[in-house]
MDAnalysis code that builds the backbone (N, CA, C; Angstrom):
import MDAnalysis as mda
import numpy as np

u = mda.Universe.empty(237, n_residues=79, atom_resindex=np.repeat(np.arange(79), 3), trajectory=True)
u.add_TopologyAttr("name", ["N", "CA", "C"] * 79)
u.add_TopologyAttr("resid", np.arange(1, 80))
u.add_TopologyAttr("resname", ["UNK", "UNK", "UNK", "UNK", "UNK", "UNK", "UNK", "UNK", "UNK", "UNK", "UNK", "UNK", "UNK", "UNK", "UNK", "UNK", "UNK", "UNK", "UNK", "UNK", "UNK", "UNK", "UNK", "UNK", "UNK", "UNK", "UNK", "UNK", "UNK", "UNK", "UNK", "UNK", "UNK", "UNK", "UNK", "UNK", "UNK", "UNK", "UNK", "UNK", "UNK", "UNK", "UNK", "UNK", "UNK", "UNK", "UNK", "UNK", "UNK", "UNK", "UNK", "UNK", "UNK", "UNK", "UNK", "UNK", "UNK", "UNK", "UNK", "UNK", "UNK", "UNK", "UNK", "UNK", "UNK", "UNK", "UNK", "UNK", "UNK", "UNK", "UNK", "UNK", "UNK", "UNK", "UNK", "UNK", "UNK", "UNK", "UNK"])
u.atoms.positions = np.array([
    [-35.286, 60.740, 25.689],
    [-35.571, 60.780, 27.102],
    [-35.929, 62.203, 27.513],
    [-36.924, 62.315, 28.356],
    [-37.365, 63.598, 28.868],
    [-37.424, 63.526, 30.387],
    [-37.173, 64.659, 31.014],
    [-37.420, 64.788, 32.442],
    [-38.721, 65.563, 32.566],
    [-39.718, 64.923, 33.157],
    [-41.066, 65.477, 33.232],
    [-41.423, 65.713, 34.692],
    [-41.956, 66.899, 34.995],
    [-42.442, 67.194, 36.331],
    [-43.942, 66.940, 36.356],
    [-44.376, 66.061, 37.251],
    [-45.790, 65.754, 37.404],
    [-46.299, 66.416, 38.671],
    [-47.408, 67.120, 38.563],
    [-48.050, 67.756, 39.702],
    [-49.391, 67.055, 39.877],
    [-49.524, 66.296, 40.955],
    [-50.705, 65.471, 41.192],
    [-51.422, 65.995, 42.426],
    [-52.712, 66.265, 42.294],
    [-53.538, 66.716, 43.412],
    [-54.606, 65.662, 43.666],
    [-54.626, 65.156, 44.917],
    [-55.508, 64.060, 45.295],
    [-56.281, 64.397, 46.556],
    [-57.468, 63.819, 46.714],
    [-58.124, 63.913, 48.013],
    [-57.307, 63.149, 49.050],
    [-57.126, 63.721, 50.217],
    [-56.233, 63.149, 51.218],
    [-56.681, 61.767, 51.682],
    [-57.987, 61.555, 51.829],
    [-58.457, 60.291, 52.393],
    [-58.194, 59.090, 51.487],
    [-58.094, 59.255, 50.179],
    [-57.845, 58.141, 49.279],
    [-56.429, 58.092, 48.746],
    [-55.554, 58.859, 49.328],
    [-54.202, 59.019, 48.807],
    [-53.373, 57.743, 48.867],
    [-53.459, 56.988, 49.932],
    [-52.623, 55.807, 50.098],
    [-52.863, 54.747, 49.038],
    [-54.123, 54.492, 48.740],
    [-54.456, 53.476, 47.747],
    [-53.976, 53.897, 46.357],
    [-54.134, 55.158, 46.024],
    [-53.729, 55.669, 44.708],
    [-52.212, 55.721, 44.581],
    [-51.514, 56.082, 45.660],
    [-50.052, 56.180, 45.604],
    [-49.395, 54.843, 45.298],
    [-49.939, 53.768, 45.789],
    [-49.386, 52.451, 45.493],
    [-49.459, 52.132, 44.012],
    [-50.573, 52.456, 43.394],
    [-50.738, 52.212, 41.964],
    [-49.863, 53.156, 41.142],
    [-49.725, 54.422, 41.589],
    [-48.841, 55.369, 40.889],
    [-47.397, 54.896, 40.935],
    [-46.972, 54.442, 42.087],
    [-45.596, 53.984, 42.241],
    [-45.313, 52.789, 41.332],
    [-46.295, 51.926, 41.154],
    [-46.119, 50.793, 40.258],
    [-45.847, 51.215, 38.826],
    [-46.432, 52.337, 38.395],
    [-46.231, 52.824, 37.027],
    [-44.882, 53.494, 36.820],
    [-44.381, 54.215, 37.823],
    [-43.160, 55.010, 37.632],
    [-41.957, 54.459, 38.393],
    [-42.051, 53.259, 38.895],
    [-40.968, 52.648, 39.680],
    [-39.669, 52.637, 38.882],
    [-38.595, 53.079, 39.502],
    [-37.273, 53.069, 38.886],
    [-36.974, 54.275, 38.020],
    [-37.964, 55.120, 37.767],
    [-37.747, 56.293, 36.910],
    [-37.915, 57.600, 37.656],
    [-38.183, 57.554, 38.955],
    [-38.395, 58.767, 39.754],
    [-37.049, 59.400, 40.060],
    [-36.941, 60.690, 39.751],
    [-35.729, 61.446, 40.049],
    [-35.847, 62.193, 41.363],
    [-37.008, 62.775, 41.625],
    [-37.241, 63.573, 42.823],
    [-38.728, 63.542, 43.118],
    [-39.086, 63.557, 44.403],
    [-40.499, 63.546, 44.771],
    [-40.696, 64.363, 46.044],
    [-41.787, 65.131, 46.090],
    [-42.142, 65.942, 47.250],
    [-43.618, 65.725, 47.572],
    [-43.914, 65.495, 48.851],
    [-45.281, 65.350, 49.330],
    [-45.625, 66.596, 50.137],
    [-46.762, 67.220, 49.813],
    [-47.207, 68.400, 50.534],
    [-48.438, 68.041, 51.358],
    [-48.590, 68.630, 52.541],
    [-49.745, 68.309, 53.390],
    [-51.046, 68.807, 52.759],
    [-52.168, 68.267, 53.213],
    [-53.454, 68.688, 52.645],
    [-53.772, 70.138, 52.990],
    [-54.510, 70.781, 52.075],
    [-54.932, 72.152, 52.323],
    [-56.259, 72.135, 53.087],
    [-56.897, 73.277, 53.193],
    [-58.137, 73.422, 53.951],
    [-59.258, 72.549, 53.367],
    [-59.247, 72.360, 52.060],
    [-60.279, 71.555, 51.393],
    [-59.986, 70.054, 51.441],
    [-58.824, 69.636, 51.983],
    [-58.470, 68.227, 52.078],
    [-57.797, 67.679, 50.839],
    [-57.221, 68.568, 50.022],
    [-56.534, 68.154, 48.800],
    [-55.031, 68.116, 49.073],
    [-54.420, 66.967, 48.858],
    [-52.993, 66.772, 49.051],
    [-52.290, 66.908, 47.706],
    [-51.060, 67.407, 47.712],
    [-50.318, 67.622, 46.465],
    [-49.018, 66.824, 46.477],
    [-48.703, 66.235, 45.327],
    [-47.474, 65.467, 45.142],
    [-46.797, 65.999, 43.886],
    [-45.530, 66.348, 44.007],
    [-44.750, 66.770, 42.836],
    [-43.615, 65.786, 42.658],
    [-43.496, 65.259, 41.455],
    [-42.404, 64.335, 41.196],
    [-41.787, 64.592, 39.843],
    [-40.494, 64.367, 39.771],
    [-39.764, 64.437, 38.517],
    [-39.489, 63.015, 38.080],
    [-39.842, 62.718, 36.836],
    [-39.737, 61.370, 36.304],
    [-38.979, 61.416, 34.990],
    [-38.109, 60.437, 34.773],
    [-37.425, 60.297, 33.494],
    [-38.287, 59.386, 32.633],
    [-38.738, 59.900, 31.487],
    [-39.715, 59.179, 30.665],
    [-39.418, 59.390, 29.189],
    [-39.710, 58.377, 28.384],
    [-39.542, 58.500, 26.936],
    [-40.809, 59.015, 26.266],
    [-41.966, 58.550, 26.708],
    [-43.238, 58.967, 26.115],
    [-44.104, 59.592, 27.208],
    [-43.949, 60.905, 27.416],
    [-44.620, 61.604, 28.505],
    [-46.135, 61.628, 28.320],
    [-46.613, 61.751, 27.092],
    [-48.058, 61.827, 26.875],
    [-48.743, 60.511, 27.230],
    [-48.099, 59.386, 26.952],
    [-48.663, 58.082, 27.303],
    [-48.709, 57.914, 28.818],
    [-47.626, 58.315, 29.505],
    [-47.586, 58.231, 30.958],
    [-48.668, 59.107, 31.579],
    [-48.844, 60.308, 31.052],
    [-49.838, 61.229, 31.580],
    [-51.249, 60.650, 31.440],
    [-51.570, 60.046, 30.316],
    [-52.902, 59.465, 30.132],
    [-53.125, 58.283, 31.073],
    [-52.101, 57.466, 31.313],
    [-52.229, 56.347, 32.245],
    [-52.435, 56.844, 33.678],
    [-51.699, 57.892, 34.063],
    [-51.824, 58.422, 35.410],
    [-53.185, 59.065, 35.640],
    [-53.739, 59.702, 34.629],
    [-55.066, 60.308, 34.763],
    [-56.126, 59.240, 35.026],
    [-55.971, 58.064, 34.420],
    [-56.902, 56.964, 34.672],
    [-56.789, 56.474, 36.109],
    [-55.569, 56.403, 36.624],
    [-55.348, 55.920, 37.988],
    [-55.885, 56.911, 39.019],
    [-55.606, 58.197, 38.805],
    [-55.961, 59.224, 39.786],
    [-57.474, 59.409, 39.890],
    [-58.183, 59.264, 38.809],
    [-59.639, 59.360, 38.855],
    [-60.112, 60.775, 39.119],
    [-60.632, 61.044, 40.328],
    [-61.202, 62.354, 40.614],
    [-60.160, 63.382, 41.050],
    [-58.876, 63.041, 41.002],
    [-57.806, 63.996, 41.272],
    [-57.439, 64.738, 40.002],
    [-56.326, 65.458, 40.056],
    [-55.886, 66.253, 38.916],
    [-54.398, 66.005, 38.678],
    [-54.033, 65.777, 37.412],
    [-52.633, 65.552, 37.044],
    [-52.250, 66.555, 35.976],
    [-51.167, 67.294, 36.206],
    [-50.613, 68.184, 35.193],
    [-49.145, 67.839, 35.020],
    [-48.607, 68.156, 33.857],
    [-47.205, 67.840, 33.613],
    [-46.515, 69.010, 32.927],
    [-45.195, 69.022, 33.088],
    [-44.363, 70.033, 32.459],
    [-43.044, 69.362, 32.118],
    [-42.604, 69.501, 30.867],
    [-41.336, 68.929, 30.440],
    [-40.222, 69.866, 30.869],
    [-39.309, 69.363, 31.685],
    [-38.209, 70.187, 32.185],
    [-37.019, 70.180, 31.255],
    [-36.694, 69.016, 30.680],
    [-35.585, 68.950, 29.726],
    [-35.752, 67.749, 28.822],
    [-35.124, 67.844, 27.670],
    [-35.148, 66.749, 26.697],
    [-33.721, 66.354, 26.403],
    [-33.505, 65.062, 26.268],
    [-32.161, 64.587, 25.965],
    [-32.176, 63.708, 24.742],
])
């Protein structure tokens, strides 16, 4: 098990539709989540900590969902 921090940057106007699909993938494994308001360019940021066994598989699935957004990850701890 790993605790992975996901940093997701999305265009603000399409955020609601994408968030529903993201939540479906990580439901029940979210440890912490923060929503940041959009910046001047209209890019909204979401940071979440997720408990995951295979972080690379989750990251590839999330990149497909996000599309024109950006997803980065950082492993915080391993158990």
